[in-house]
Backbone bond lengths (Angstrom), bond angles and torsions (degrees), N, CA, C in turn:
res aa  C-N    CA-C-N  psi(-1)  N-CA   C-N-CA  omega(-1)  CA-C   N-CA-C  phi
1 M - - - 1.469 - - 1.507 107.99 -
2 S 1.324 116.64 137.32 1.447 121.47 178.31 1.545 110.27 -70.94
3 K 1.319 116.41 165.06 1.464 118.84 177.24 1.498 110.97 -62.15
4 T 1.297 115.91 -37.37 1.487 119.77 178.84 1.550 110.07 -65.98
5 G 1.306 116.17 -43.89 1.445 119.32 177.06 1.533 113.18 -61.11
6 A 1.302 115.11 -40.18 1.457 120.95 178.73 1.545 110.19 -65.08
7 A 1.299 116.23 -39.64 1.465 119.82 178.10 1.534 110.06 -64.98
8 Y 1.359 115.87 -39.81 1.448 119.88 178.64 1.532 110.63 -63.09
9 A 1.347 115.10 -43.71 1.463 120.31 178.08 1.517 111.14 -61.15
10 A 1.298 116.68 -37.59 1.490 121.52 -179.22 1.546 110.24 -62.76
11 T 1.317 117.92 -31.83 1.472 120.41 178.24 1.494 110.77 -61.91
12 F 1.298 118.28 -31.06 1.466 121.54 -178.55 1.527 111.56 -75.74
13 R 1.313 117.31 -26.52 1.453 119.71 173.65 1.515 109.93 -63.46
14 V 1.368 116.37 -39.22 1.427 121.82 177.62 1.501 111.05 -71.24
15 R 1.320 116.31 -43.23 1.479 121.88 -176.29 1.529 113.73 -79.82
16 R 1.308 118.36 -2.73 1.446 121.74 -173.55 1.539 112.93 -51.74
17 C 1.320 116.26 -48.85 1.453 120.81 179.42 1.525 112.59 -77.24
18 A 1.313 117.28 -44.41 1.471 121.70 -174.55 1.527 110.17 -65.14
19 D 1.290 119.17 -39.70 1.477 121.70 -174.15 1.529 112.34 -101.94
20 N 1.340 117.08 7.09 1.460 121.43 -179.15 1.516 112.19 58.03
21 V 1.308 116.84 44.90 1.449 122.50 175.70 1.500 108.82 -86.79
22 A 1.320 117.49 118.05 1.484 122.79 -179.74 1.508 110.61 -76.25
23 W 1.341 116.57 -46.27 1.494 119.90 177.48 1.506 111.28 -161.62
24 L 1.301 113.79 162.19 1.465 122.88 -179.28 1.507 106.95 -134.04
25 K 1.328 116.84 128.12 1.474 122.72 178.66 1.526 109.82 -126.36
26 L 1.314 115.69 145.97 1.453 122.09 179.41 1.547 108.35 -94.41
27 K 1.331 117.51 127.58 1.436 123.71 176.82 1.525 113.05 48.42
28 A 1.307 117.50 44.02 1.459 121.41 -172.32 1.518 114.80 -85.90
29 V 1.322 117.10 -18.88 1.468 122.62 -176.27 1.492 111.04 -126.80
30 K 1.317 116.43 132.74 1.466 121.30 176.26 1.532 107.52 -110.87
31 L 1.328 116.18 118.70 1.472 121.00 -176.42 1.544 110.34 -104.20
32 R 1.318 115.01 138.52 1.476 122.29 -178.48 1.544 107.59 -85.18
33 L 1.307 116.64 125.74 1.477 122.00 175.91 1.527 112.57 -98.57
34 A 1.341 113.92 -37.45 1.476 120.32 -179.82 1.526 105.87 -163.62
35 S 1.313 116.81 -177.18 1.438 121.84 178.39 1.536 109.34 -57.20
36 K 1.333 116.88 121.93 1.482 123.00 179.06 1.515 113.47 61.67
37 T 1.333 117.82 22.09 1.455 121.62 178.52 1.515 109.49 -127.99
38 F 1.315 117.05 118.25 1.448 124.21 -176.92 1.522 109.86 -129.98
39 C 1.327 113.82 157.18 1.470 121.02 176.82 1.506 109.17 -140.32
40 S 1.328 116.54 146.11 1.456 122.81 174.85 1.508 107.43 -122.37
41 Q 1.321 116.13 132.50 1.475 117.58 174.18 1.521 109.40 -80.27
42 D 1.332 116.27 156.73 1.443 120.06 179.98 1.507 112.02 -62.37
43 F 1.320 117.70 -45.25 1.461 121.21 -177.10 1.527 109.80 -130.15
44 V 1.317 118.32 137.68 1.436 124.35 169.08 1.510 105.53 -111.25
45 I 1.328 116.56 124.84 1.453 121.23 -177.42 1.535 108.58 -118.37
46 M 1.302 116.24 126.20 1.460 120.44 174.66 1.516 107.25 -102.52
47 L 1.326 114.18 125.75 1.449 119.47 177.89 1.562 109.38 -83.21
48 A 1.319 117.06 160.63 1.458 120.29 178.91 1.539 110.79 -59.52
49 T 1.281 118.04 -25.19 1.467 122.55 177.97 1.511 113.22 -74.49
50 G 1.352 116.43 -11.59 1.486 121.05 -178.39 1.510 112.58 100.43
51 G 1.320 119.24 -11.13 1.427 122.64 179.11 1.530 111.97 -70.36
52 L 1.331 114.89 152.61 1.476 119.49 -179.49 1.511 109.30 -114.39
53 K 1.308 116.15 141.30 1.454 124.05 174.38 1.529 106.39 -123.35
54 M 1.321 115.94 138.60 1.425 121.97 177.74 1.561 107.31 -111.50
55 H 1.308 118.34 118.22 1.465 122.10 -179.26 1.510 109.84 -109.37
56 E 1.305 116.18 129.31 1.464 122.77 177.78 1.503 107.47 -123.11
57 G 1.328 114.64 124.36 1.463 120.32 -179.71 1.529 111.22 -116.62
58 K 1.305 116.09 138.57 1.467 121.99 178.11 1.531 108.19 -137.98
59 G 1.310 115.06 145.13 1.466 120.45 171.71 1.498 109.38 -74.73
60 F 1.324 118.92 -34.18 1.425 125.95 175.83 1.533 108.85 -143.50
61 W 1.315 117.73 130.68 1.451 122.20 -177.32 1.542 110.53 -93.67
62 H 1.315 116.46 109.02 1.463 121.81 173.45 1.564 108.52 -79.57
63 D 1.292 115.61 157.92 1.464 120.41 -177.04 1.526 111.32 -58.76
64 D 1.319 118.48 -39.89 1.483 120.20 -178.22 1.529 110.75 -64.79
65 A 1.316 117.25 -35.35 1.480 119.47 177.68 1.527 110.98 -68.48
66 R 1.332 117.20 -35.68 1.481 119.26 177.04 1.492 110.08 -66.99
67 V 1.311 119.20 -40.40 1.439 122.68 176.76 1.532 111.70 -62.12
68 D 1.308 115.97 -45.33 1.502 120.65 178.40 1.480 111.35 -55.93
69 I 1.346 118.21 -48.26 1.468 120.20 -175.41 1.543 110.20 -67.93
70 K 1.318 117.56 -33.40 1.466 120.89 177.83 1.544 110.55 -66.74
71 V 1.329 114.53 -43.78 1.455 119.92 179.77 1.561 109.64 -63.60
72 E 1.341 116.11 -43.59 1.458 120.58 178.42 1.514 110.27 -59.63
73 A 1.300 118.65 -45.28 1.474 122.58 -179.53 1.533 110.86 -62.88
74 D 1.321 117.42 -36.66 1.481 121.11 178.42 1.521 112.36 -70.21
75 L 1.349 115.88 -35.61 1.467 120.37 -173.54 1.523 113.44 -87.08
76 H 1.303 117.68 -30.77 1.458 121.74 -170.98 1.512 111.31 -121.30
77 L 1.324 116.02 146.54 1.467 121.71 -173.63 1.515 112.24 -93.35
78 F 1.299 117.60 43.57 1.478 122.80 175.34 1.497 108.82 -103.92
79 N 1.318 115.66 162.12 1.447 122.50 173.71 1.522 106.76 -88.13
80 F 1.330 118.02 111.57 1.463 122.82 -179.06 1.528 109.07 -97.24
81 V 1.329 114.67 131.53 1.480 120.65 178.43 1.509 106.78 -125.35
82 T 1.349 115.20 132.59 1.467 119.09 177.81 1.514 107.95 -111.20
83 I 1.368 113.83 141.74 1.445 120.38 -174.75 1.511 108.48 -128.90
84 K 1.300 117.49 133.13 1.468 123.52 172.59 1.514 105.81 -89.84
85 L 1.332 117.47 105.28 1.434 121.61 179.09 1.511 111.72 -81.53
86 Q 1.285 116.25 141.41 1.462 122.78 178.72 1.501 107.20 -96.52
87 E 1.278 119.16 123.91 1.465 123.85 178.53 1.493 111.76 -79.39
């Protein structure tokens, strides 16, 4: 994990009680996009309510990464959040 990713993960330790975050895992879920094509989000966050959020952070968003996240959101019923990480 990059220093920036680690700092982002640390914010969830602080927010755990305030935002009702049950747990946070790094690259915990592999989602199928197409035949032999998979994607893993940087962070999988389970809320106290049982809902899942997928957070993907990038220092710079390339077009292919934008397409991947849109395809994932269309195919899977998770809440996807994209973050522009500052290096």
